[in-house]
Structure formats: C-alpha cells, structure tokens
N, C-alpha and C positions, 0 to 999 in steps of 0.2 A: 178817257183817262188823261191824255196829254193836254197841254194848254192849247187854246184855240189859235190857229194860224191860218192865213189866207191860203186856199187851195192853189195848186199850180206851182208852188215854190219848192225848191229843193229841200229847204228846212222843214216844210210841212210834210214832205214825203218821209224824211228821216224820223220826224216825231211820230208819224203814224206807225212806222216800222218798229220803233222802240216801244210804243204802246202795245203793239202786237206781242212782242217778247214778254212784256210785263204781265199781260193777261194770261198768256200760256203758262208761264212759270208759276204765277200765283195760284192758278187753278190746279196745276199738276201737283204742287206741294201742299195743298190743303190736306190736313190729316185724314187718313182713311179710317173709317169707323170699324169698330169691333163687330158689329152685328148688322149685316144686311143693309148697310146705309145706301150703297150705290143703287140707283143713279143719283142719289141726293148728295149735296154738299154738307147738309146738316147731320150731325152725329146725334145718336140717342145715348142714354146712360147705361145701356145694356153692356154686360161683360160676358166673357166666354165661360167662366167657371174654372176652377183649379184643374190644371193639366190639360185642358181642351185647347185645340189648335184649329184656327180657321184659315183656310187658303182661299184667296180671292184674286180674280183677274178680270179685266174688262177692256173694252175698246171704246175710246172717247174721241169723236171727230168734232172739231170746232172750226167754224169759219168766222174770221174777223177782218172785214174789208177784203183786201186782196190776199190776205194770209190765211192759209189752211194748215191745220195741225192735227195729228193723230197721236194719242197717248195710249200706250199699252202697259199698264203697271202690273207687277206681281207683288202681292202683299201677304205676309204671314202675321197672324195675331195669336198670341198665346196667353192663357189665363194664369196669372201668378197665384191668385186665390179667388174667392168668390166675388170680390169687389175690385180687383186690379187686373189690368191687361198691359202687355207690352207688345209692340208690333214693329215690323220693318217693311218698307215698301221700296221696290226698285222699279222705276218707270223707264220705259223705252219711248223715245220721242221722235216723231217724223214731222219735219217742217217743210211746207211747200208754198213759197220758199221760206228760207230763214231770213228774218229781218236784219240779222247781223251781217250776212254774206251776200244776200240777194240770190242765192242758189238753193236748191233742195238740199237739206241736211237731215241726217238721222243718227241716232246713237243713244246711249244711256244718258239719262238726266240725273239730277241730284237725288241721292239716296235719303230716305226719310225714316226717322226712328221716333216712335210714339209711345207715350205712357198715359194710361187712363185710370182714374180712381173714382169710384162711386162712393160718396161719403155720407149721403142721406137717403133714406127710403121711408116712405109711409105706405104700407100695404093696406089694401082694403080688408076690413075686418068682417067676420062672418055676421050676416044679418044686415049689413049696411047696403043700402040701395042707392043712395045719393052721392056717396063719396067715390072718388077716383084714386087710383094709385099714383103717387108722386115720387120723384127721385131727382137728386142732383149729383153731378159729377164734374170733375175738371179734367182737362187733357192738355198735356205739354208735348210739343213736338220739336225735334231738332233735325235740321237738314244739312247733310255733309256735301260739300261742293265737288261731286264726282263728275258732273257733266261739263263739257268743254264750253266755256264762256265765249270764246272767240267764234264759235259756230252757232251761238244762240241756244245751246242745249242746257246751259246751267247759269246760275247767278254769279259764280266765281268766289263767293265767300260763304262761310257757315251762317245759317239762319235759324231762327226759333219762332215758335208761336205758342200761345196759351189761349185756352177756351174754357168758358163756363157753360156746362150743358144741363138742360132741364127737360124732363119728360113727364107728361101726364097721360095716364091710360084710363080710358073709360070703357063702357061696355062694348062699343064697336069702333072707336077711334083712338088713335094715339097721336098726341101732339108733342113735338120736340122743338126747342128753341136753343140757339147758340149765340153767345156774345164772345167775340174773340179779338185778339191783337196779333198781327203777323208782321214780322220784319222782312218778309220774303223778297221785297223789291229793293232792299237797301243797297245791293251791289250794282243795280242796273242804272248806272250813271254814264251817259255818253252825250257829249255836247252840252246843251242846256237842259236836258231832260233828266229828271230823277223820279223814282217811284218808291216812296218810303212809307213806313208806318201805317199799314192797312188795318183799319178797324172794321169788323164785320158783324152784322146782325142777320140771322136767318131763322125762319120758322117753317116747319113742315108738318103736314097732316097726312096720316095714313089711315085709310078706312079698312078695317080688318074683318068686317062681317062676312064677305063672300069668300072666305079662305077656301083653297090656297091662293086665290088671286087677291092682291092687295093694291088698289089704286093709291097713288101718292101725288101730292102737290106741294110745291115749295116756292118761297119768296126769299131772295137774298139781296141785301144792300151792303155794299162795301165802300168805305170812305178812305181814299188814298191821298197822300201828300205828294205834290209835285213842285216844280221850281217856282210856280206862280201862286200857289195856294193849295186848295183841296178840290178833288173831283169825287163824284159818286158813280159807282157802277151798280146797276140794278138788273136783276135777272129773275125769271120765273120758269118753273119746270112742271111738266105733267108726265107721269110715268106709271109703270105697273111692276109689281114684284110677284113672281110665282114661287111660292114656298111650300112645296108638298110635304116637307118634313122639317124638323128642327135642325137637320144636318145639311140641307141643300137648298139653294135658291138660284133663280135666274131672274134677270130684270132688264128693262128697257125704258128709255125716257127721251124726251125732247126738251131742250132748254132754249129760251129766247132772251135776248137782250131787250131791256125796256127803255133804254135811253141811248144817246149818241155815244157815250163812252164805253158801252158794253159790247160784248161780242154780238155778231149777227144771230147765230144759232149754234147749237151743239146737238149731236146725235150720240146717244150713250147706250151701251149694252154690256152686261157683265154676268158673272156667276160667282158663287162661293160654295165651299164644301167644308164641313166641320168634322174633325177627327176626334 
C-alpha cells in the first residue's frame, strides 16, 4: 500500500506501520452485508424483508508483516421493506501491536451505518431453463469516528462509501460482483503517508448445490491513492458457509494477499441469526 522505501530505515518502518493501520481500518469498515456475506467482502443484492432483523458477529484475525489484528464486530440489519435494509455495526478491535503507538491496543473502532436498496430484479419465469435470475442494488455506508485515532483504533473523521451490487443466480451457483468507492483512509495522514480514495472491484462465487454446505470463493482488487501515486491491493479467499435454515448460518474462511501491498493472510469465522 505504501510507497517503496529502502528497508532498514526509520522512515520505512513508519510507512509499513501506517500501511498496517490503513489495511486494518479499511477492511474493518467495509460494509457488512445483509445476508450471509461473511466471510466474504463482496455483498449480494439480498435483503431481509420487511420487519426482519439479522444479528451477526464474527472473529477476523489478520496478519500484515509484523502487525496482527483481531476484529470482533456486532452487526444488526433490519428490513425496511422487501427491497430496502438499514444496518449498524459496532466493531471491537485488538492490535498487536498498534502501528500508532508501538504497543498492544484494544477498544471500540468506528461505528458503521449502512443502507441498501435493491432496485432491479429479473426473476426466472416458469418453463425457462436457460435463464438465470439477476438483480442490482446499491449500498451507501457512513462511518462515525468513535474509535480513538491516537491509539490506531479509528480514522479520526467521518467517512462514507458507495457500492453498486450485482447478483446472478443459476441452478447451482450464485455469482455476485461489487464496484465501490471508499473514502475510509482519508484521515490517515501522518508524515508523508496518505491513504485516500479507495476504488474496489470484487467478485465472488457460491456453489449452492450441496446445501446446507456452500463453498465460496472470492477475488478482491482495491486501488488506493497515496502520496506518490496509486497502489493496488489484491486478495483471494476460500471459505464455506453452513446454512441449515433460512434463519441461521455459520461460516469460516481463509484469505490471502496476492501482492506485496496486501495483507499476508486472514482467518475468518462468524455466525448470523435472523429474527
């Protein structure tokens, strides 16, 4: 993520540390989906339905060079009507160490508020065999700076993001893609390092034939602006979702960085229950 500096210098160490903060906060504040997204970053177009409430929590462990972090968010998503959701997420963040202080730190991170609207649907008609169901939605998220910036737990200013979501459902597979813009790094400026204007593209595939077990795979590419130009973060994930009913799921996944600017790896596990 950060500009290239010769190893062994104090400035290089500082840049690596700030890059660690940027990756952690960006991944923590990516909007949480309304429907069994975890362990994926990519959201689908599904909504909860009017009056339904989904409660989700998970444990996400990430290693990035010498920095290790664990994020434990609690998220509530409620259906406004059949095509609209609103949600709130409160993440608890543990840093070992914090790149801001050089010491282990823990506490609440920035609170996220999300809104999703599915505005287009094409359902498969009776008798059609070659057609798949397609739908489009958008998601807007706002992050309130409740985490302490001086400890590396928050960005220090309010942030927002917007995403266009698309989902195609076939007989046995579901494919979703997201295109998004995220200002989440805008406040992370220390020294000569800046982390601004993240543009993300992600694609995920879910194989639904062996229900209740659903293997998932994902590819994510994020383009971020820094002081010297632009960097790319690339990640891939393999995971599985166990969904014995429409009301409950558990999941697990492993995510790997695909280039130098990305995290080393992340271990992810979570659950959700719908009321």
